[in-house]
Every structure is written in structure tokens, then in C-alpha cells.
C-alpha positions in Angstrom: 38.2 68.6 -13.5 40.7 66.1 -14.7 44.0 65.8 -13.0 46.0 66.9 -16.0 44.1 70.0 -16.3 44.6 70.9 -12.6 48.4 70.4 -13.2 48.2 72.5 -16.4 46.3 75.3 -14.4 49.0 75.3 -11.8 51.7 75.5 -14.4 50.2 78.4 -16.4 49.6 80.5 -13.2 53.3 81.0 -12.6 53.2 84.1 -10.6 56.5 84.5 -8.8 55.4 83.9 -5.3 52.7 81.4 -4.7 51.0 83.2 -2.0 51.1 86.5 -3.9 49.5 84.6 -6.9 46.6 83.3 -4.8 46.0 86.7 -3.3 46.3 88.2 -6.9 43.4 86.1 -8.2 41.1 86.7 -5.3 41.6 90.5 -5.0 42.9 90.2 -1.4 45.7 92.0 0.1 47.8 90.1 2.7 46.9 90.7 6.4 49.2 90.3 9.5 47.4 87.1 10.7 46.3 84.5 8.2 44.4 81.7 9.8 44.0 78.3 8.1 40.4 77.0 8.3 40.9 73.4 7.9 37.7 71.5 9.0 38.2 68.6 6.8 39.0 66.0 9.5 36.0 66.9 11.5 32.5 65.3 11.3 30.1 66.8 8.9 28.1 68.3 11.8 31.3 69.8 13.5 32.7 71.2 10.2 29.3 72.7 9.4 29.3 74.4 12.8 32.8 75.6 12.5 32.2 77.0 9.0 29.0 78.8 10.1 30.7 80.4 13.2 33.5 81.6 10.8 31.2 83.0 8.1 29.1 84.7 10.6 32.2 86.6 11.8 34.2 87.1 8.8 31.9 87.5 5.9 32.2 91.0 4.7 28.5 91.9 3.9 26.4 90.6 6.6 24.7 93.9 7.3 24.9 95.1 3.7 23.0 92.1 2.3 20.9 91.4 5.4 22.2 87.9 6.1 20.4 86.3 9.1 22.9 83.8 10.2 20.7 82.5 13.0 18.0 81.7 10.6 20.3 79.9 8.2 21.6 77.7 11.0 18.2 76.8 12.1 17.3 75.9 8.6 20.4 73.9 7.5 22.1 72.5 10.8 19.4 69.9 11.2 19.6 68.8 7.6 23.4 68.4 8.0 22.8 66.3 11.1 20.3 64.2 9.4 22.7 63.4 6.5 25.5 62.8 9.1 23.3 60.3 10.9 22.4 58.3 7.7 25.9 58.8 6.2 24.3 60.4 3.3 27.1 62.2 1.5 25.0 63.4 -1.3 22.7 64.9 1.3 25.4 66.7 3.0 26.9 68.1 -0.2 23.6 69.5 -1.5 22.7 70.8 1.9 26.0 72.7 2.1 25.4 74.0 -1.5 21.9 75.1 -0.6 23.2 76.9 2.6 25.9 78.8 0.6 23.3 79.7 -2.1 21.4 81.7 0.5 24.2 84.3 0.3 23.9 86.3 -2.9 27.4 86.9 -3.6 29.5 85.6 -6.5 32.6 85.3 -4.3 30.7 82.7 -2.1 31.2 79.3 -3.7 32.0 75.7 -3.2 33.6 73.4 -5.8 31.3 71.2 -7.8 31.3 67.3 -7.6 30.2 66.4 -11.0 29.2 62.7 -10.3 26.7 64.0 -8.0 25.6 67.0 -10.1 25.0 64.9 -13.1 22.4 62.8 -11.2 20.2 65.9 -11.2 21.3 68.0 -14.4 23.1 65.6 -16.5 20.4 65.4 -19.0 19.0 67.9 -21.5 16.0 68.0 -23.7 17.9 69.2 -27.0 16.8 72.8 -26.6 17.7 76.0 -25.0 15.5 79.0 -23.7 15.6 82.9 -23.6 13.5 85.5 -22.1 13.0 87.9 -24.9 12.7 91.7 -24.6 8.8 91.3 -25.3 8.7 89.4 -22.2 8.0 85.9 -23.9 10.0 82.8 -23.1 11.2 81.5 -26.5 13.3 78.6 -27.7 16.7 79.9 -28.9 18.1 76.6 -30.0 17.0 73.1 -30.9 19.4 70.2 -31.6 18.4 69.0 -35.0 18.9 65.2 -34.0 16.7 65.4 -30.9 13.2 64.7 -29.9 12.4 68.3 -29.6 13.1 68.8 -33.3 11.2 65.8 -34.2 8.3 67.2 -32.3 8.3 70.3 -34.3 9.9 72.7 -31.8 12.0 75.3 -33.6 14.1 78.5 -32.7 11.7 81.4 -32.1 8.9 79.2 -30.8 7.1 80.5 -27.6 7.0 78.3 -24.6 3.9 78.7 -22.3 3.8 75.9 -20.1 6.2 73.3 -18.4 4.8 70.2 -16.9 1.4 71.7 -16.7 2.7 74.9 -14.9 2.8 78.4 -16.6 6.3 78.8 -17.8 7.0 81.7 -15.5 5.8 79.7 -12.5 8.2 76.9 -13.5 11.1 79.3 -14.0 10.5 80.8 -10.6 10.8 77.3 -9.0 13.8 76.3 -10.9 16.7 75.3 -8.5 20.1 76.8 -9.2 22.1 75.4 -6.3 24.4 73.3 -8.5 25.5 76.3 -10.6 26.6 78.5 -7.9 25.4 81.7 -6.1 23.9 84.7 -7.9 24.6 88.2 -6.7 21.8 89.8 -8.8 18.4 88.9 -9.7 19.3 89.5 -13.4 22.0 86.8 -13.3 19.8 84.4 -11.2 17.1 84.7 -13.9 19.6 83.8 -16.7 20.6 80.7 -14.7 17.0 79.5 -14.3 16.5 79.8 -18.0 19.6 77.6 -18.4 18.8 75.1 -15.8 15.0 74.6 -16.3 16.0 72.7 -19.4 18.3 70.4 -17.4 17.2 67.2 -15.6 18.1 63.7 -14.7 18.7 61.5 -17.6 15.5 59.8 -18.5 13.1 62.1 -16.9 10.1 63.2 -19.0 8.7 66.7 -19.4 5.6 68.0 -21.1 6.2 71.3 -22.9 3.5 73.6 -24.0 4.1 75.8 -26.9 2.3 78.2 -29.2 1.7 76.5 -32.5 -0.1 78.3 -35.5 -3.4 78.8 -33.8 -3.3 77.0 -30.5 -1.2 75.7 -27.6 0.4 72.4 -28.7 1.8 69.8 -26.1 5.1 67.9 -26.6 6.5 65.1 -24.2 10.2 65.1 -24.2 12.7 62.7 -22.3 16.0 64.1 -21.0 19.1 62.5 -22.6 22.8 62.8 -22.1 23.7 65.6 -24.2 27.1 66.2 -22.6 25.8 69.6 -21.3 25.2 70.8 -24.9 22.2 73.1 -24.0 24.3 75.0 -21.4 26.7 75.9 -24.1 23.9 77.4 -26.2 22.8 80.1 -23.6 24.2 83.7 -23.4 27.1 84.2 -22.7 28.6 80.6 -23.1 27.5 80.3 -26.8 29.7 83.3 -27.5 32.3 84.0 -24.8 34.6 81.3 -23.4 34.6 80.6 -19.7 37.7 78.4 -19.8 39.8 80.2 -17.3 37.2 80.4 -14.5 36.0 76.9 -15.0 39.6 75.7 -14.6 39.7 77.4 -11.2 36.4 76.0 -10.0 36.8 72.6 -11.2 34.2 72.5 -14.1 35.1 70.7 -17.2 35.2 72.9 -20.3 36.5 71.7 -23.7 37.4 75.3 -24.9 41.0 75.9 -25.6 43.2 77.9 -23.0 43.5 81.4 -24.1 46.8 82.6 -25.7 47.4 85.3 -23.2 45.7 87.3 -20.5 45.5 90.2 -22.9 44.7 89.4 -26.6 44.3 92.2 -29.3 43.6 92.3 -32.9 42.3 94.8 -35.5 38.6 94.5 -36.5 36.7 96.2 -39.4 40.1 97.5 -40.6 40.2 100.6 -38.2 39.2 99.5 -34.7 41.3 97.8 -32.1 39.7 94.9 -30.2 41.3 94.1 -26.7 40.3 91.1 -24.7 41.3 91.3 -21.1 40.9 87.9 -19.3 41.8 88.9 -15.9 43.9 91.2 -13.7 46.9 88.9 -13.0 50.1 87.6 -14.7 50.1 84.1 -16.1 52.1 82.0 -18.5 49.0 80.5 -20.3 51.1 78.8 -23.0 53.4 77.1 -20.7 56.5 78.8 -22.2 58.3 78.9 -18.9 58.1 82.7 -18.8 55.4 84.7 -17.1 54.0 87.4 -19.3 53.0 90.8 -17.6 49.4 91.4 -18.3 50.0 95.1 -17.7 52.7 95.2 -20.4 50.5 93.3 -22.9 47.8 95.9 -22.4 50.5 98.7 -22.7 51.5 97.1 -26.0 47.9 97.0 -27.3 47.2 100.6 -26.6 50.6 101.8 -28.1 49.7 99.8 -31.3 46.3 101.3 -31.4 47.7 104.8 -31.2 50.4 104.0 -33.7 47.8 102.7 -36.2 45.4 105.5 -35.8 42.6 103.2 -34.6 39.1 104.7 -35.1 38.3 103.5 -31.6 39.0 100.9 -28.8 36.8 97.9 -27.9 37.8 96.7 -24.4 36.1 93.2 -23.9 35.6 92.5 -20.1 33.1 89.8 -20.6 33.8 86.8 -18.3 36.7 88.6 -16.8 37.8 86.4 -13.9 39.2 89.2 -11.7 42.5 89.5 -10.1 44.5 92.1 -8.3 43.1 95.5 -7.7 46.3 97.1 -8.1 46.8 95.8 -11.6 43.1 97.2 -12.3 44.3 100.6 -11.1 47.6 100.3 -13.1 45.5 99.5 -16.3 43.1 102.3 -15.8 46.3 104.7 -15.7 46.4 104.4 -19.5 42.9 106.0 -19.8 43.1 108.7 -17.3 44.8 112.1 -17.5 44.4 113.1 -13.9 44.8 111.1 -10.7 41.5 109.7 -9.4 40.6 107.7 -6.3 39.7 104.1 -6.9 39.0 102.3 -3.5 39.6 101.8 0.2 40.2 98.1 1.0 38.4 97.2 4.2 39.5 93.8 5.2 38.7 91.5 8.2 41.7 91.0 10.6 41.4 87.7 12.4 43.9 88.9 15.0 41.7 91.8 16.1 38.3 90.4 15.0 37.5 93.6 13.2 37.5 95.1 9.7 40.3 97.5 9.1 41.2 99.7 6.3 44.4 98.5 4.7 47.5 100.6 4.6 49.9 100.7 1.6 53.5 99.9 1.9 54.2 103.7 2.2 51.7 104.0 5.1 49.1 105.8 2.9 45.5 104.4 2.5 43.4 103.8 -0.4 44.3 103.0 -4.2 44.6 106.0 -6.6 44.6 105.8 -10.3 47.8 107.6 -11.6 47.9 108.6 -15.3 50.6 106.7 -17.3 51.8 106.5 -20.8 50.9 105.6 -23.4 47.6 107.6 -22.7 44.4 106.6 -24.7 41.8 109.3 -25.0 39.9 108.2 -28.1 36.4 106.5 -28.2 36.2 103.4 -26.1 33.5 100.8 -25.9 33.7 98.4 -23.0 31.8 95.0 -23.3 30.5 93.7 -20.0 28.3 90.8 -18.8 27.3 89.0 -15.5 30.5 86.9 -15.6 32.7 90.0 -15.5 33.4 89.7 -11.7 35.5 91.3 -9.0 38.4 93.5 -10.1 37.1 93.1 -13.6 34.1 95.1 -12.4 36.4 97.5 -10.8 38.0 98.1 -14.3 34.6 98.6 -15.8 33.8 100.9 -13.1 36.8 103.1 -13.7 36.4 103.1 -17.4 32.7 104.0 -17.2 33.6 107.2 -15.3 35.4 108.6 -18.3 33.5 110.9 -20.8 35.0 109.1 -23.8 33.9 105.7 -22.8 30.6 103.7 -22.9 29.8 100.4 -21.3 27.7 98.1 -23.6 25.9 94.7 -23.2 22.8 92.8 -22.6 23.2 92.7 -18.9 25.3 94.3 -16.2 28.3 92.8 -14.3 28.3 90.3 -11.6 27.8 92.5 -8.6 30.6 91.0 -6.6 33.3 93.3 -5.7 34.5 92.2 -2.2 37.8 91.2 -1.2 38.0 87.5 -1.6 40.5 84.9 -0.6 39.3 83.4 2.7 38.5 79.8 2.5 37.7 76.6 4.6 38.6 73.1 3.9 35.6 70.8 4.5 35.0 67.1 4.7 34.6 65.4 1.2 37.3 67.3 -0.6 35.2 70.5 -0.5 36.6 73.8 -0.3 34.3 76.8 0.6 35.3 80.4 -0.4 34.0 83.7 0.7 34.9 87.5 0.8 36.3 88.8 4.0 36.8 92.4 2.8 34.9 95.3 1.2 35.7 97.8 -1.4 34.8 101.2 -0.3 34.4 104.5 -2.3 35.8 107.8 -1.3 33.1 108.4 1.1 33.9 105.0 2.5 30.5 103.4 1.3 30.5 99.9 0.0 30.7 100.1 -3.8 29.4 97.6 -6.5 28.6 94.8 -4.4 25.0 93.7 -4.8 22.2 94.5 -2.5 18.5 93.5 -2.8 19.3 91.8 -6.2 20.9 94.9 -7.8 24.6 95.8 -8.1 27.7 95.8 -10.4 28.3 98.0 -13.3 25.3 98.6 -15.7 25.7 99.0 -19.4 25.4 102.6 -20.7 24.1 101.0 -24.0 21.8 98.1 -23.4 21.1 95.8 -26.2 17.7 94.3 -26.2 17.5 90.4 -26.0 15.0 90.2 -28.9 14.1 86.8 -30.0 16.4 87.4 -33.2 19.4 88.2 -31.1 18.8 85.2 -28.7 18.8 82.9 -31.8 21.8 84.6 -33.2 23.7 84.2 -29.9 22.7 80.4 -29.9 24.2 80.1 -33.3 27.5 81.5 -32.0 27.2 85.0 -33.3 28.8 87.7 -31.2 25.9 90.3 -31.3 27.7 92.5 -28.7 30.9 92.8 -30.5 29.1 93.5 -33.8 27.1 96.3 -32.1 30.2 97.8 -30.7 31.9 97.8 -34.0 28.9 99.4 -35.6 28.7 102.1 -33.0 32.4 103.0 -33.4 32.1 103.1 -37.3 29.3 105.5 -37.0 
């Protein structure tokens, strides 16, 4: 991320109190004892040991996800030591990422170092892949100026092999440590499709694809495409990830959204509402922070006043935010009070997880009906980049009889209370969740387990070859489907 973009991000996230703003983004209530984990001045090995000890104690889902900390230490501590011994910073960075990638949780992350990442994934082959609903791996997009196009590869072509391996085997072996952790198998598989076609610039690959009557082989060489193939996959080809990329330090040329809630009328009679996250921000740097809740209130009031045929709530790529704001948003759609969650957070002062009390001494968050109330037809768009309190918003909406969730895939499956972090050598910062969201029976809710979790779409759109190609061309298939359903 360029320095000016970091400054811009700090400027637009103008929440009244800095600490409150940080907690808002990470879904984390404040605790009585906040410890600073600054290991940045330690050696790589000492910093890793300190991080490992902290994670083993504070990480919120050790038992839920079956994390074997001893096994992880046995695997990765020697690799960190070897990197330290040879002063191999690249090896240290990649090992740290590999270690964290063993934890299937979207809230577990470390910032990227583009100069190292590009050594491994800086090149593309001028094409993108998709897993179609008939279980074939097809090409969804081809750069007309690329070797791939010259070799005869076209959208819709089925790929059967990659460097002599069956395509499924090659996908299974695709490394995803440079694109972050994956809470669900579904999201992991999407990342593998995106990163199989990334490689060091200059690296050749032999692709086997189905021609008219037989398998044809084509040899391509990876070139610097500026990451173009990554922007042709679902959901990046359709839904901007600008806000999240600004947070995690990934370059993204997309414009900053105009507001945290954007609304418009589509198809003449339907109100479309995009919710970027559950926090207040001055995205246009006006000097005045907009209330995200009030923006949603205005959108709903306008929909009611205009007699909208239905409401489309777009939570795709929702970055999360403050659970209390998600609860307040849900109040517009509920006509009776409803339980939302208990927040079970690690307290470093006691070394135990404790259910948090509200300011009035009560426990748990409850949805309270508020005005204006919207009881008409609602379709909620979701995807794997809808994370954290965005998933909580989807969960709360899905429980209502007038609401249906829609999408190709479910949400991220990462609903823990995040905010804990450690500063590591090399300008790296590791983040993890140190709290759980519990349902009314005090069971963990939404967080993934054994590859499954999050909110599933009630209405699943099949990823046909036709849909994959439409998406790569920038067509919003999910939105079009939602409009059609409400019209009918």
C-alpha cells in the first residue's frame, strides 16, 4: 500500500475516539486489561516463540477448530530458526505466513509484503479459471493480447491438465499462503482457482485442454499482467474489495466508495442498498463523519415512501465492524425483540474467557425493533468476502420470514471477536480473534468448523460456465437474479 493511501485511510476512518474506531472495525468490545504484544525488537525466533505462546493462550477457537499448537510449533519453529541462522528474511516471512495459514479463520492474518509476493505470484498466463456446476474446470476469461489467446484458448474451454497433472490434482496442490487464511473449504477452493494461474514472471506451464475432438497442449509463459487475472475471478470481477484492501495493505485501483451505505432505485420499483461495513466513516474526506446507521435509516425510509416493490441488501464484501451497529441495523427489520449474541472474550488479566457485560450490567446483545420498520420482501446478497459482523447482519436477516439470502456461495465463516494483534520483526503485524460469538444456548455460532461455517444462501445460483464467463466480463449475475426474483 502506498503511503498516501495509508494516510487517506486514516483520514476517512474518522471515528470519534481512535481506540473505539479500532474496536469497531474488529468487532471487539474493550476489556479491563489491554496488553500490547510488541515483539518487533526481538529476534525472529524469539518473536515467533512469543507469538506462538500468545496465540496458544488467547486464540478463541482452539478447541472448536481442533488446533494442535504443539504440532504447529514442531513444524514451524525449526524453519524460523533456519531462516534466522541464514538471515533469510524471505524464508522467515513465508514460514510465518505458512504457520498462520494452518489456522482456518478469516480473522487470522498478517500483512502482505508485495515485493516478496510478486516473486512467486507476480505473473499471470492471460487467463482465469472457474469450477463450473457440472464439475468441469473451464476458462472464464482470456486476455485477447496474450499467448493464451494466440494458442487458441477461449472462454468456455475445458482444462483437463496442468503441467502434466490432472487439473484437479494441480488445484489440490495449489499454495494459497500469499492470499491469506480460509475459514471454509468453499472459499479455499475459490482461492486455488485464482492462484493456480499465478506464477513467477517467466515461468512456463503446459496446459491441456479439450479441443474439438481431443486434448490439445499449449505452452504458455507467465508475464507481468499487473494482477489482471485476479480481477477476473468471482467476486473481484463484479464487487469491489477496495475498503478491505486498504485495511490489509493490498494495492487496489478501485475508487473509494462514496459512503458506507449506498442506495439507489433499480428496475424502476426496487430499492438496492449496499452496506460496506458496520462502522462510521468519512469516506469522502469532508471533515464530517457520516452515521452509517442513519444512512441505512434514510434508505429504508425512502424505500417505504416510494412504495418499493422490494429491497435488495448487498452484503457482499462487507468488511464487518461493530456488532452493536449490526444489532441496531437489524432493528429496522424486526417487529419483536430478539436475541443476537453473547460476547465471550479472553481477559488477559484473568487468563480466562469471560462473557462481557453491557454498560447497564446486563449480558448479551438484543435486537430492538425501531422505526422505520421494513416488512416487505428482502433479498440479501452474500459471498465469502462478507465477514465478521457483516455475517451477523446476514444471520439476523435470514431468520426473518420475508427475507431470503442469495448468492453463488456462503459467507466467510469468521464471526469471532477480533482485535488482538502482535507486532513482529520486519514491519509485520499478526491479527487474531480473542473472543467468541455465542448463541442463546451459549454455543459458538457461525465460525467455521471442519471446513464449513458462515451463512448459507437460501437461494443458490449455480456457477454454470455461462455465469462464470458473464462474471469475468463484469456482469453482476447475483444482482440481476435478485431483481428478477423480486419482480416476479
